[in-house]
C-alpha positions, 0 to 999 in steps of 0.5 A: 114583675116587669115594669116600664117607666116612661120618663124614667130619667126625670125627677119623679120617674127616676125615684120610682126606678130607684124604688123598684130596683130595691127588689132584685126580682123586678125587671125595670126598663126605662123609656126616655127621650134623653138617654146618654152615657151620663144618665143611665141607671144601673140595673136598668134596661134603657130605650130611647123613645118619644111618646108624643111622636109614637116612638116606642121601639121594642117596648111596644111589643114586649109584655109588661106587668105595669107601665108607669107613664111619667112623660109629659110637657110641664109648665104653668103660665108660660103654657098659655103661649103655646097651647100645643102643650095640651095636645102633646100631653093628651096625644102622648097618653093616647099613644101609650094606651094604643101602642103598648098593649099590655100592663096596668098603666099608672099615671100621675094627675093633679088636684083639679082646682086650676084652669090652666093648660097643664091642668086641662091636659091632666084632667083630659088624660084622666078622663081618657084613661077612664074611657079606656077602662070602661069601654076598651078593657084597659086597667089604669091607676090614676095617682093624684100628686100634690106639691112634690119636692126632693133632690134632683128636681130642676129649679129652671126653666119651669118655676116650681115653688120649692126649688125656686125658693131654695136657690134664691135663698142660697143666693140671697136673692128676692123670693117671688111669691105669687098672690098673698102667699096664704094659699096652701100646699101639701108638701110631699117628698118624692121618695114617699111618692115613689114608695106609693107607686111601687106599693100600688104595683105590689098591691093593686086595687081591684077596679079597672079604673082607680084614683088614689091620692098621694100626699101628707094631708098637712097644709103649709102656706106658701109664705111658711114654706118660703120662711122655713127655707130662709131661716134654715139657710140663714138667708138675707132674701126678702119675700116679694109678692107679685100678682098670681100667674095666669090660670091660678087662683090666689085663694087655693087651699090644696091638701090631700083629703084621703092619703094613700097609706104608707108603711111608716107614714109620710115624711114631714116637711121639716124633717127633709128640709136639711137634706133638700137644701144641702143637695141644691147647695152642694150641686149649685151654690156651695154656700157655707150654712 
């Protein structure tokens, strides 16, 4: 099958590209803003573009079986300082729907529990996809993701819990936890997410608009996640609790209620902890563990 992965050099996007390349019959293309000689992926055709400004190059006129749209402006409380992040994410998704005429679109969404700019942009785009499916004859698969972690995830400037905790533990720095830390996460490995995306392409649901959940179904508190990392590293880091970020709730319990089935199941958090910490250590810190 011929697949376009928009944002295919990003954290999850590149994992999806890697999974697609396992099948030599797949023709994989990447559209990304930041392509250079250092980050090109073997066996993949690269196109420079920007969905927000409508720069799609030749991908707009090509025939696709699937279009995986992983593009978007990320952020948490800092997005309150510039609400254009909402319009960027919404406009980018609309541009993909209108400029790329062929192929089922797969788009990542999130649990709808917070009232933040990023969450609002994701809810808005989900509803736009539903509108296109119902009224404009476009097929979309919405993939609800939870707390995705794994190698290659950036630890700054966007403050994601797992990479932040790992880097601070490796440096024996205080680990900041928002709220009580008893709010829960569904820690899902990025390779499992990639496998789910590709399985959905190989065995798509029949509906024109479909929402599926990709997660382990296992709850882990933020405090437990931090403690697991501290113990593995042998770190002297202390956990420091601070007020919740704007737009988030300190009593949130987030867990996948209906996990999409994967052959062999989902990796548990503890089985991937060594691989995860070792990658950040090798790339950034070089601590003896």
